[in-house]
C-alpha positions in Angstrom: 134.1 81.5 111.0 136.8 83.2 113.1 135.9 84.6 116.5 135.9 88.2 115.2 133.9 87.5 112.1 134.2 86.3 108.5 137.8 86.2 107.3 137.0 85.3 103.7 134.1 85.7 101.2 133.8 81.9 101.2 133.1 81.8 105.0 130.5 84.6 104.6 128.7 83.0 101.7 128.7 79.6 103.4 126.8 81.2 106.3 124.4 83.0 103.9 123.6 79.8 102.0 122.8 78.0 105.2 120.0 80.5 105.9 116.4 80.0 104.7 115.3 81.9 101.6 113.6 84.8 103.6 116.8 85.4 105.6 118.9 85.2 102.3 116.6 87.9 100.9 117.3 90.1 103.9 121.0 89.7 103.4 120.7 90.5 99.7 118.6 93.5 100.6 121.1 94.8 103.1 123.9 94.3 100.6 121.9 96.2 97.9 121.1 99.0 100.3 124.7 99.2 101.4 125.8 99.5 97.8 124.5 103.0 97.7 127.4 104.0 100.0 130.0 102.6 97.6 130.8 103.4 94.0 130.3 99.9 92.4 128.3 101.0 89.4 131.1 100.2 87.0 131.8 96.7 88.4 130.4 94.0 86.2 129.8 91.5 89.1 127.8 94.1 91.0 125.8 95.0 87.9 124.9 91.3 87.7 123.9 91.2 91.3 121.8 94.3 90.9 120.0 92.9 87.9 119.2 89.6 89.7 118.1 91.3 92.9 115.8 93.8 91.3 113.9 91.0 89.6 112.8 89.6 93.0 109.3 90.4 94.2 109.7 90.5 98.0 106.0 89.9 98.5 106.2 86.6 96.5 109.6 85.2 97.5 108.3 81.6 97.0 107.7 82.4 93.3 111.1 84.1 92.9 113.5 81.6 94.5 115.4 81.1 91.3 116.1 84.9 91.0 117.1 84.8 94.7 119.5 82.0 94.0 121.0 84.0 91.1 121.3 87.1 93.4 123.0 85.1 96.1 125.4 83.6 93.5 126.1 87.1 92.0 126.7 88.5 95.5 129.1 85.7 96.1 131.0 86.4 92.9 131.2 90.1 93.7 132.4 89.5 97.3 135.0 87.0 96.1 136.3 89.5 93.6 136.4 92.2 96.3 138.1 89.8 98.8 140.8 88.9 96.4 141.5 92.3 94.9 140.6 94.7 97.7 140.6 92.9 101.1 140.2 96.2 103.0 137.0 97.0 101.1 135.8 93.4 101.7 136.2 93.8 105.5 134.4 97.2 105.4 131.5 95.6 103.5 131.3 92.8 106.0 131.3 95.3 109.0 128.6 97.4 107.4 126.4 94.4 106.5 126.7 93.0 110.1 125.7 96.5 111.4 122.7 96.8 109.0 121.5 93.3 109.9 121.8 94.1 113.6 124.6 91.6 114.2 126.9 94.1 115.9 
């Protein structure tokens, strides 16, 4: 990771995958909540993330680790696509996620 934050989606997702499952859920939840500020409804990778994430029962994360794994992978695919095709949007997403997770 660069001094000023994540420079690529790969760096971001490497850090997310190093977290325990409860922290991964919080990252996915922050990403899902952030999505309401963007118009991603027509993007297939986001639709996959949304479908995976909404299947997770936050009260029973231990029983939904497979769905959480899917959600993290789908978030990774979406962020990679965004990083490649719209780097400016990727950096905005990273800034907003850091802010919503209290990392700024």
